[in-house]
C-alpha positions in Angstrom: -0.1 0.1 -0.1 2.6 2.2 1.1 4.6 2.0 -2.6 1.3 2.5 -4.2 0.5 5.8 -2.6 3.7 6.8 -2.7 3.9 6.1 -6.2 1.1 8.3 -7.0 2.4 11.2 -5.1 5.9 11.0 -6.7 4.1 11.2 -9.9 1.7 14.4 -8.8 5.1 16.3 -7.4 6.8 15.6 -10.7 4.0 17.4 -12.3 4.6 20.3 -10.4 8.8 20.2 -10.3 10.1 18.5 -13.3 7.1 19.6 -15.3 7.8 22.9 -14.4 11.2 22.6 -15.5 10.6 21.0 -18.7 7.7 24.0 -19.5 10.7 26.3 -18.7 13.4 24.9 -20.7 10.9 24.9 -23.7 9.8 28.5 -22.7 6.4 29.0 -23.8 5.0 32.2 -25.6 1.5 32.8 -24.2 0.8 35.7 -26.5 1.7 33.9 -29.6 -1.5 32.8 -32.1 -2.0 28.9 -32.4 -3.2 26.9 -35.2 -6.4 26.7 -33.8 -6.7 30.3 -34.3 -4.7 30.7 -37.5 -5.5 27.9 -39.6 -9.2 27.5 -38.1 -11.0 25.4 -40.7 -14.2 24.3 -38.6 -12.8 20.0 -39.1 -9.5 19.6 -37.4 -8.2 23.4 -36.6 -10.7 23.9 -34.0 -10.4 26.2 -30.6 -11.5 24.2 -27.6 -11.0 25.3 -23.9 -8.2 24.1 -22.1 -10.3 21.3 -19.8 -11.9 19.5 -22.9 -8.6 19.3 -24.6 -7.1 17.6 -21.8 -10.0 15.2 -21.6 -9.7 14.5 -25.2 -5.8 14.0 -24.9 -6.3 11.7 -21.7 -8.5 9.6 -23.9 -6.7 9.7 -27.2 -3.3 8.7 -25.5 -5.0 6.1 -23.1 -6.6 3.3 -24.6 -6.2 0.1 -23.0 -2.4 0.4 -22.9 -2.3 1.9 -19.0 -4.4 -0.8 -18.0 -3.4 -4.0 -20.0 0.2 -2.9 -20.0 0.4 -2.8 -16.6 -1.6 -6.0 -15.8 1.2 -7.9 -17.9 3.5 -5.8 -16.2 2.4 -6.9 -12.9 3.6 -10.5 -13.7 7.3 -9.2 -12.8 6.1 -7.7 -9.7 6.5 -4.3 -7.9 10.0 -3.4 -10.1 6.7 -2.6 -12.8 6.0 0.3 -10.0 9.8 1.8 -10.9 9.3 2.0 -14.6 5.7 3.7 -14.4 7.0 6.1 -12.1 10.4 7.1 -13.3 9.1 6.6 -17.2 6.3 8.8 -17.0 7.8 11.7 -15.1 11.3 11.9 -17.1 10.5 10.1 -20.4 6.7 9.8 -21.1 5.4 12.8 -20.1 8.6 14.8 -21.3 8.0 12.9 -24.9 4.1 14.1 -25.0 4.7 17.6 -24.2 7.7 18.3 -26.6 6.1 17.0 -29.7 2.5 18.4 -28.6 4.8 22.0 -28.2 6.8 21.4 -31.1 3.7 20.6 -33.4 1.8 23.5 -31.9 4.9 25.9 -32.9 4.6 24.4 -36.8 1.2 24.5 -37.7 -0.4 21.2 -36.1 2.1 19.4 -38.0 2.5 15.5 -37.3 5.0 13.6 -36.5 6.5 12.8 -39.9 6.5 16.2 -41.1 8.4 17.6 -37.9 10.9 14.7 -38.4 11.2 15.7 -42.0 12.3 19.5 -40.7 14.3 18.5 -37.8 15.7 15.2 -38.9 16.3 15.2 -42.7 13.4 14.6 -45.6 14.8 11.1 -46.1 13.7 10.3 -42.8 10.2 11.4 -43.6 9.3 8.1 -45.4 10.7 6.0 -42.4 8.6 7.9 -40.0 5.7 7.9 -42.4 6.0 4.0 -42.5 6.4 3.3 -39.1 3.8 5.8 -37.6 1.1 4.4 -40.2 1.8 1.0 -39.2 2.0 1.8 -35.7 -1.5 3.6 -36.0 -3.1 0.6 -37.9 -2.0 -1.7 -35.0 -3.3 0.9 -32.4 -6.4 1.0 -34.3 -6.7 -3.2 -34.4 -5.8 -3.6 -31.1 -8.2 -1.0 -29.7 -10.7 -2.7 -31.7 -10.0 -6.2 -30.4 -9.7 -5.2 -26.8 -13.0 -4.0 -26.2 -14.8 -6.6 -28.3 -13.4 -8.7 -25.9 -14.7 -6.5 -22.7 -18.0 -6.1 -24.2 -18.8 -9.8 -24.9 -18.2 -10.6 -21.3 -21.6 -9.2 -20.4 -23.8 -9.2 -23.4 -26.0 -12.1 -24.8 -24.4 -15.4 -26.1 -26.1 -14.4 -29.3 -24.2 -11.2 -29.9 -20.4 -12.5 -31.1 -17.5 -10.8 -31.1 -17.7 -10.5 -34.7 -20.9 -8.5 -34.4 -19.4 -6.5 -31.7 -16.3 -5.7 -34.1 -18.5 -4.5 -37.0 -20.7 -2.2 -34.5 -17.0 -0.7 -33.3 -15.9 0.1 -36.8 -19.4 1.5 -37.8 -19.3 3.7 -35.1 -15.7 4.6 -36.0 -16.4 5.3 -39.7 -19.3 7.8 -38.3 -17.2 9.9 -35.8 -14.3 10.2 -38.5 -16.2 12.2 -40.9 -17.4 14.7 -38.3 -15.4 17.8 -37.3 -12.9 17.0 -34.2 -15.4 19.3 -31.8 -18.3 16.9 -32.8 -16.7 13.9 -33.2 -14.7 14.2 -29.7 -15.6 17.3 -28.0 -19.0 16.3 -27.5 -18.7 13.0 -26.4 -15.3 12.9 -24.6 -15.9 14.5 -21.6 -18.9 12.1 -20.8 -16.4 9.0 -21.3 -14.0 11.1 -19.6 -16.1 11.2 -16.5 -16.4 7.5 -16.8 -13.2 6.7 -16.6 -11.9 9.2 -13.9 -14.8 7.9 -11.6 -14.0 3.9 -12.4 -10.6 4.4 -11.9 -11.1 6.4 -8.5 -13.6 3.5 -7.4 -10.9 0.9 -8.5 -8.3 2.5 -6.2 -10.3 3.3 -3.4 -11.7 0.0 -3.0 -8.6 -1.3 -3.5 -6.7 0.6 -0.6 -10.0 0.2 1.9 -10.6 -3.3 1.1 -8.0 -4.8 3.3 -6.3 -6.3 0.3 -2.3 -7.1 0.6 -0.9 -4.6 -1.8 2.9 -5.8 -2.6 5.7 -3.1 -1.4 8.7 -2.4 -3.4 11.3 -3.4 -0.9 14.8 -4.8 -1.2 13.3 -8.1 -1.3 10.6 -7.6 -3.7 12.9 -5.9 -6.1 13.3 -9.4 -8.0 12.1 -10.8 -11.0 8.3 -12.8 -10.4 7.9 -13.6 -13.7 6.4 -17.1 -13.6 8.2 -17.8 -16.8 11.2 -16.6 -15.9 10.6 -13.9 -18.9 13.8 -11.1 -18.4 13.0 -7.5 -17.4 15.2 -5.9 -19.7 14.1 -5.4 -22.2 10.8 -6.8 -22.3 9.1 -4.8 -19.5 9.7 -1.7 -21.8 7.6 -2.9 -24.2 5.1 -4.6 -22.0 4.2 -1.2 -19.9 4.3 1.4 -22.4 1.3 3.3 -22.5 1.8 3.9 -18.5 5.2 4.9 -18.7 6.4 5.8 -22.7 4.5 5.5 -25.7 5.4 6.5 -29.3 1.8 6.3 -30.1 1.3 9.8 -28.0 3.1 11.4 -30.5 0.5 10.7 -33.1 -1.9 12.2 -30.9 -0.6 15.4 -29.3 -0.6 16.9 -32.8 -4.3 16.5 -32.8 -4.7 18.5 -29.6 -2.3 21.2 -30.6 -4.6 21.8 -33.5 -7.3 22.9 -31.1 -5.2 24.6 -28.2 -5.5 28.5 -27.7 -2.7 29.2 -25.5 0.9 28.2 -25.0 0.3 27.8 -21.2 -1.9 25.2 -21.6 0.7 22.7 -22.7 2.1 21.6 -19.2 -1.4 20.8 -18.1 -2.5 18.9 -21.4 0.4 17.2 -22.5 2.6 16.7 -19.6 -0.2 16.5 -17.0 -2.0 13.8 -18.9 0.7 11.5 -19.0 0.9 11.5 -15.7 -2.7 11.0 -15.1 -2.0 8.0 -17.5 0.6 6.8 -15.0 -1.6 6.9 -11.8 -4.2 5.0 -13.9 -1.4 2.2 -14.7 -0.1 2.5 -10.9 -3.7 1.4 -9.9 -4.0 -1.0 -12.3 -0.8 -2.6 -11.7 -1.5 -3.1 -7.9 -4.8 -4.2 -8.6 -3.7 -7.4 -10.8 -0.8 -7.7 -8.4 -2.8 -8.2 -4.9 -5.8 -10.2 -6.2 -3.8 -12.6 -7.9 -0.9 -14.8 -7.8 1.5 -14.8 -10.9 0.6 -18.1 -12.2 -3.0 -17.1 -12.0 -2.7 -13.7 -13.5 -0.5 -15.4 -16.1 -3.1 -18.5 -16.8 -5.8 -15.5 -17.4 -3.9 -13.7 -19.6 -3.2 -17.0 -21.7 -6.7 -18.0 -21.8 -8.0 -14.8 -23.3 -6.7 -11.2 -23.3 -5.8 -8.5 -20.2 -9.5 -8.0 -20.4 -10.1 -11.2 -18.6 -8.4 -9.9 -15.8 -10.1 -6.7 -16.1 -13.2 -8.1 -15.7 -12.6 -10.3 -12.7 -10.6 -6.8 -10.8 -13.9 -4.8 -11.2 -16.3 -7.4 -10.3 -14.3 -8.7 -7.4 -13.3 -5.2 -6.1 -17.1 -3.1 -6.8 -19.3 -6.2 -7.2 -21.4 -6.8 -10.2 -23.4 -3.4 -10.9 -20.7 -1.2 -9.8 -18.0 -3.5 -11.7 -19.8 -3.2 -14.7 -20.0 0.4 -14.9 -15.8 0.1 -14.1 -15.4 -2.4 -16.9 -17.5 0.4 -19.3 -14.9 2.9 -18.1 -12.0 0.7 -19.2 -14.1 0.0 -22.2 -14.3 3.8 -23.2 -10.6 4.1 -23.5 -9.4 1.8 -26.4 -12.8 2.9 -27.9 -11.7 6.7 -27.9 -8.1 5.8 -28.6 -8.9 3.7 -31.7 -11.0 6.6 -33.1 -8.3 8.9 -32.6 -5.6 6.5 -34.1 -7.7 6.1 -37.1 -8.2 9.8 -37.6 -4.5 10.4 -37.2 -3.5 7.6 -39.7 -6.4 8.9 -42.5 -4.9 12.6 -42.0 -1.1 11.4 -42.1 -1.8 9.2 -44.8 -3.6 12.1 -46.8 -0.7 14.7 -46.1 1.7 11.9 -47.4 -0.2 11.5 -50.5 -1.1 15.2 -50.6 -4.9 14.7 -51.0 -6.9 17.4 -49.2 -9.5 16.6 -47.1 -12.1 18.7 -48.1 -15.2 16.7 -49.1 -16.4 14.0 -47.7 -15.7 11.6 -50.7 -12.2 12.2 -50.2 -12.2 11.2 -46.4 -14.1 8.3 -47.4 -11.8 7.2 -50.0 -8.9 6.9 -47.5 -11.2 5.9 -44.6 -12.9 2.6 -45.5 -9.8 1.1 -47.0 -8.1 1.5 -43.8 -10.7 0.1 -42.0 -11.2 -3.1 -44.1 -7.2 -4.1 -43.6 -8.1 -3.2 -39.9 -10.8 -5.2 -40.0 -8.8 -8.2 -41.5 -6.1 -7.9 -38.7 -8.9 -8.7 -36.0 -8.4 -12.1 -37.0 -5.0 -12.4 -35.9 -4.1 -13.0 -32.4 -4.3 -10.8 -30.0 -0.8 -11.1 -28.6 1.1 -11.4 -31.4 -0.5 -7.9 -32.6 0.4 -6.6 -29.0 4.2 -7.7 -29.7 4.5 -5.9 -32.9 2.4 -3.1 -31.9 4.4 -2.8 -28.8 7.8 -2.6 -30.7 6.6 -0.5 -33.0 5.5 1.9 -30.7 8.4 2.0 -29.0 10.3 3.0 -32.1 8.0 5.6 -32.7 9.1 7.2 -29.4 12.6 7.2 -30.2 12.1 9.0 -33.5 9.7 11.6 -31.6 12.3 12.0 -28.4 15.1 12.5 -31.4 12.8 15.0 -33.1 12.5 16.6 -29.7 16.7 16.6 -29.1 17.1 18.3 -31.9 14.8 21.1 -32.1 16.1 22.0 -28.4 19.9 21.4 -29.6 19.2 23.8 -32.4 17.5 26.4 -29.9 20.4 25.9 -27.8 18.4 24.3 -24.8 19.1 21.6 -22.7 18.9 18.7 -24.4 19.7 16.3 -22.3 16.1 16.2 -20.8 15.2 14.5 -24.3 18.8 12.5 -25.1 18.8 10.7 -22.1 15.4 8.8 -22.3 16.1 8.6 -26.2 19.4 6.9 -25.8 18.0 4.4 -23.3 14.9 3.5 -25.5 16.8 3.4 -28.5 19.4 0.6 -26.9 16.3 -1.2 -25.8 14.5 -1.3 -29.0 17.7 -2.3 -30.7 18.1 -5.3 -28.1 14.3 -6.3 -28.6 14.3 -6.7 -32.2 17.9 -8.2 -32.3 16.5 -11.0 -29.5 13.3 -11.8 -30.1 11.3 -14.4 -32.5 9.7 -11.3 -34.1 13.3 -10.0 -34.9 16.3 -11.5 -35.6 15.8 -14.1 -32.9 19.5 -14.2 -31.2 18.1 -14.5 -27.8 19.5 -12.7 -24.7 23.3 -12.8 -24.1 26.5 -11.1 -24.1 26.5 -11.0 -28.2 22.8 -9.6 -28.4 24.0 -6.9 -26.1 27.2 -5.7 -27.6 25.8 -5.8 -30.9 22.8 -3.8 -29.6 25.2 -1.4 -27.9 27.4 -0.8 -31.3 24.2 -0.4 -33.4 23.1 2.2 -30.7 26.3 4.1 -30.7 26.2 4.1 -34.6 23.0 5.4 -34.9 23.5 8.1 -32.1 27.0 9.1 -33.6 24.9 9.6 -37.3 22.5 11.8 -35.4 24.9 14.0 -33.9 27.0 14.2 -36.8 23.9 15.3 -38.9 22.8 17.9 -36.1 26.3 19.8 -36.1 25.9 19.7 -40.0 22.2 21.1 -40.1 23.1 23.5 -37.2 26.1 25.3 -39.1 24.1 25.7 -42.0 21.5 27.3 -40.7 20.6 30.9 -41.2 20.0 33.4 -38.5 16.4 33.8 -39.6 16.0 30.1 -40.2 12.2 28.8 -39.4 14.1 26.1 -37.1 15.4 29.1 -34.9 12.8 31.6 -35.1 9.4 29.8 -34.7 8.9 31.3 -30.9 8.7 34.5 -32.8 6.7 33.8 -36.3 4.0 31.5 -37.1 4.8 28.6 -39.1 2.2 28.6 -42.3 1.8 25.4 -44.4 3.9 26.6 -47.1 6.8 27.1 -44.1 6.3 24.0 -42.3 9.0 21.8 -43.7 11.6 24.5 -44.8 14.5 25.8 -42.8 
């Protein structure tokens, strides 16, 4: 119990201290016009109030990640708390804030455009592929997971296939609506359900006399029943509760609806901290109610949705438990919708197809949903593994974009370079060692090859950064974005 409460307190303190430091390092300009005002189009660029932007950001980035990930991360025991707390404060929240604010400074540009501008145009194609792959996997995972949850309390005649179809219909309808109608009207209701259900789960866990494992010298060991190594697997298992590249595809959406740069710390940094709190509660619940073997068997028998169902009913009873399950359902529904919306706009930008008519919107939307529907037939656990790797590669790219931004502006870039370096090494080790990659297993050779690969990538990153900085003119938009607004015509220029 002490670790759970203490961890939540640390996350909140991190928001008010390190979050303020990150904001000061970025240097906000509260009087600077935002894309929501200067590019207002009534569809994607629409001014919305701070509280509504924050709720939309939280629901966009959350999905089932801060619930499913920590449930599977609970197999490792209390060491999972460490990654959630440190990851959220020093990596995830910084990642979300920096991409959100850099996008706001660049006309609401998505990650591929930002990567092109700050890392070089050839990188744009690689980032586009990774981003679109990630969003397609995210959208599919966030269709499969709520479908499984919904099927747990619907009549037997209502199959998962039918539920999946209904979710896709909801997505298609919402995708073609303006953002203030599709998200602005519904998400505050979803957000209220999420917040209330999370508080209910946490309160019941603390007040119910449950034995909540604490982080002690004796418990800082690997509890995983199958002996799965902590590094690098836990950093991919728990992503959305600590750091997630998916968030870099969502923050630009909210940068297009924000009306003041001062909102950034609350909207981007703060909502990642809130996600960390959600992750702490669900990790603690999974560890407290089930031993590792039982938890592993439940996940293997279905998906983590089975655990969500059991935790909710055990802690809150049938009626309130069902409401709590619905609170979990709204997360992937909202994030899945946002994923497909982002995927459509990124693909449209890449193919230069202006989204100004319903026909053009549906021309991209329908094929994307058709591909995703086919992927729902793939094993969930396999999808989750590929999603997690693509997710963390995207996080590394985002952190490198943020590092280059700070480096060019002569600000403290170590705040993003340190987590970028750590996660880069983790993703290289993962792809070298795991069956979905080169399958070399974890050992001295893998760690050594991964270290060499990481250093080579960072060396090239540093070399290109120095050249880019030396070639910049004093009036370059890479240096003056705090003074002048970057219009669409100058987004990718230097």
